[in-house]
C-alpha positions in Angstrom: -9.8 -19.0 12.7 -7.5 -22.0 12.8 -5.3 -22.4 15.8 -2.8 -24.7 14.2 0.5 -22.8 14.2 1.2 -23.6 10.5 -2.2 -22.3 9.4 -2.7 -19.3 11.7 -1.7 -16.6 9.2 -3.3 -18.0 6.1 -6.0 -15.3 5.9 -3.7 -12.5 7.1 -1.0 -12.6 4.4 -1.7 -9.3 2.7 -1.8 -7.4 5.9 1.4 -9.2 7.0 3.2 -8.1 3.8 2.1 -4.5 4.1 2.2 -3.8 7.8 4.7 -6.0 9.6 8.0 -4.3 10.5 11.3 -5.2 8.8 14.6 -5.4 10.7 17.2 -2.6 11.0 20.4 -2.9 9.0 22.5 -3.2 12.2 21.4 -6.9 12.3 23.4 -7.9 9.3 26.3 -5.6 10.4 26.3 -7.4 13.8 26.4 -10.9 12.1 29.2 -9.8 9.8 31.3 -8.6 12.8 30.5 -11.3 15.3 29.8 -14.4 13.3 31.7 -13.9 10.1 28.7 -13.5 7.8 29.7 -12.7 4.3 28.0 -12.9 0.9 29.1 -16.5 0.4 27.4 -17.7 3.6 24.5 -20.1 3.1 21.4 -19.2 5.2 18.4 -21.2 6.2 15.5 -18.9 7.2 13.2 -21.1 9.3 9.6 -20.0 9.6 10.4 -17.5 6.8 6.8 -16.4 6.3 6.4 -13.7 3.6 10.2 -13.3 3.4 10.9 -10.3 5.6 14.0 -11.8 7.2 15.0 -13.7 4.0 15.2 -10.5 2.0 17.6 -9.0 4.6 20.1 -11.8 3.7 19.3 -11.8 0.0 20.2 -8.1 -0.2 23.5 -9.2 1.5 24.2 -11.5 -1.5 23.4 -14.8 0.3 21.8 -18.0 -0.9 18.7 -18.4 1.3 16.7 -21.5 1.9 13.4 -20.2 3.1 11.6 -22.9 5.1 7.9 -22.2 5.6 5.0 -24.6 6.2 2.2 -22.2 5.4 1.3 -22.3 1.8 -0.2 -18.8 1.5 2.8 -17.1 3.2 5.3 -19.2 1.2 3.6 -18.3 -2.1 3.6 -14.6 -1.1 7.4 -14.8 -0.5 7.9 -16.6 -3.8 6.1 -13.7 -5.5 7.9 -10.9 -3.6 11.4 -12.4 -3.8 11.4 -13.8 -7.3 13.7 -10.9 -8.3 16.6 -12.5 -6.4 16.5 -15.5 -8.8 18.1 -18.8 -7.8 19.6 -17.4 -4.6 16.1 -17.6 -3.1 15.1 -21.2 -2.5 11.5 -21.6 -1.3 11.0 -24.9 0.6 7.9 -26.5 2.2 9.2 -27.6 5.6 9.1 -26.9 9.3 11.6 -26.1 12.0 11.5 -29.7 13.1 11.8 -31.1 9.6 13.4 -28.7 7.1 14.1 -31.3 4.4 17.6 -29.9 3.9 20.6 -32.2 3.7 23.0 -32.5 6.6 25.7 -29.7 7.1 24.1 -27.5 4.4 24.1 -24.1 6.1 26.4 -21.6 7.7 23.5 -19.9 9.5 20.1 -21.0 10.7 18.0 -17.9 11.2 14.5 -17.5 12.7 12.8 -14.2 12.5 9.6 -13.7 14.6 8.9 -17.5 14.5 10.9 -19.3 17.3 7.9 -19.2 19.7 6.0 -21.6 17.4 8.6 -24.3 17.4 8.9 -27.6 19.2 12.2 -26.4 20.7 13.9 -29.8 21.4 13.1 -31.1 17.9 14.0 -27.8 16.3 17.4 -27.7 18.1 18.2 -31.2 16.8 17.3 -30.3 13.3 19.2 -27.0 13.4 22.3 -28.9 14.6 21.8 -31.4 11.8 21.6 -28.9 8.9 24.4 -26.6 10.2 28.0 -26.9 9.1 30.6 -27.3 11.9 31.0 -23.9 13.5 27.7 -22.6 12.1 25.5 -20.2 14.0 21.9 -20.1 15.1 20.3 -16.6 15.1 16.9 -15.8 16.7 15.5 -12.4 15.9 12.4 -10.6 17.2 10.9 -7.2 16.8 9.6 -6.9 20.4 6.9 -4.2 20.6 7.2 -1.9 23.5 4.0 -2.2 25.5 4.3 0.7 28.0 6.8 3.3 26.7 4.0 5.7 25.5 0.3 6.2 26.4 -0.7 5.0 22.9 1.3 1.7 23.3 -0.2 1.1 26.8 -3.7 1.5 25.4 -2.9 -0.7 22.4 -1.7 -3.4 24.8 -4.9 -3.2 26.8 -6.8 -3.6 23.5 -5.0 -6.8 22.7 -5.6 -8.2 26.2 -9.3 -7.3 26.0 -10.1 -8.5 22.5 -7.3 -10.9 21.4 -8.4 -14.5 21.0 -5.4 -16.0 22.6 -2.9 -13.2 22.8 -1.4 -14.1 26.2 -0.9 -17.7 25.2 1.0 -17.0 21.9 2.7 -13.7 22.7 6.4 -14.2 21.8 7.4 -12.2 24.9 6.7 -15.5 26.8 10.0 -16.7 25.4 12.5 -15.5 28.0 16.2 -15.8 28.3 16.0 -18.9 30.4 14.3 -20.7 27.5 16.8 -19.2 25.0 19.7 -20.4 27.2 18.1 -23.9 27.4 17.9 -23.9 23.6 21.6 -23.0 23.1 22.9 -25.2 26.0 25.7 -26.2 26.4 26.9 -23.5 24.0 26.9 -19.8 25.1 24.8 -17.2 23.3 24.9 -13.5 23.0 22.1 -10.9 22.9 22.2 -7.6 21.1 19.4 -5.0 20.8 18.6 -2.2 18.3 15.8 0.3 18.2 13.2 0.0 15.5 9.9 1.7 14.7 6.9 2.1 12.4 4.7 5.1 11.8 1.0 4.5 10.9 -2.1 6.4 9.9 -5.3 4.7 10.9 -5.6 2.4 8.0 -2.0 1.3 8.6 -2.7 0.8 12.3 -5.8 -1.3 11.5 -3.7 -3.4 9.0 -1.0 -3.9 11.6 -3.5 -5.2 14.1 -5.3 -7.5 11.7 -1.9 -9.0 10.6 -1.7 -10.6 14.1 -2.9 -14.2 14.5 -4.7 -13.4 17.7 -6.8 -10.5 16.3 -10.4 -11.7 15.9 -11.3 -11.9 12.2 -14.4 -10.5 10.5 -16.5 -13.5 11.5 -15.7 -13.1 15.2 -18.2 -11.3 17.5 -15.3 -9.3 19.0 -14.0 -8.0 15.6 -16.2 -4.9 15.3 -16.0 -3.8 18.9 -12.2 -4.2 18.7 -12.1 -1.8 15.7 -14.3 0.7 17.4 -11.9 0.7 20.4 -8.9 0.9 18.0 -10.4 4.0 16.4 -11.0 5.6 19.8 -7.3 4.9 20.8 -6.1 6.4 17.5 -8.2 9.6 17.8 -6.9 10.1 21.4 -3.2 9.6 20.7 -2.6 10.4 17.0 -0.4 13.4 16.3 -0.7 14.9 12.8 -2.8 11.8 11.9 -0.1 9.3 12.9 0.9 7.0 15.8 4.2 5.3 16.4 5.0 1.7 17.2 8.3 1.4 19.0 10.2 -1.9 19.0 13.3 -3.4 20.4 14.9 -5.6 17.8 16.5 -8.4 19.7 19.1 -10.7 18.2 20.2 -13.9 20.1 23.1 -15.7 18.4 25.5 -18.5 19.2 27.3 -21.5 17.7 25.7 -24.9 17.6 28.0 -26.2 20.3 
């Protein structure tokens, strides 16, 4: 498995499409109310992946520049979001070099990707491509790790078998780092509940969509799946387990 951030998900795209959570509709409602988002707003979705966050804004009527360095994920988004026509603009680029012209966008959004960025370089680039008064919006689905016995055991599985889980876990991005990124401008945080319900195949797909889950060539892959099945058997109710998330939205102007 490659550890380069832009390549980590190349062999996980199909599981990512099928088993990663979306974002609750309250996110768009929040940005409408607090930041003036409307259907005419131009959105850059940086680290857009397979298009989960892009589609949220496309449904709202926005033009979305989807900036994604990983070819496999970018092509998946192009396939999945082709129905939105010219409002979806797929771009090969990074947070540090989006390739967009100056003052292009009303919003720069990053869903589940900010922890991969070179933060100082990304901040400079976001400020460059935003229009005056534009907003930066950072979104995460933060998985609850100890709210239920199942989620506690799932977290133990990741700590035991994950290749570099503790190093890349986005929970390592705390509010001090967020404040540093927005400085000197203020930012706000809002949270919303979110969840997914899985049978065993769905749970397996969700696990294998993670970049730190050992792939089939790794010696820990099969033991990990054995433990996953044990956890599922112990905790499933009516053949299902529940992932609970807190969807966190950090937003502020560019300053």
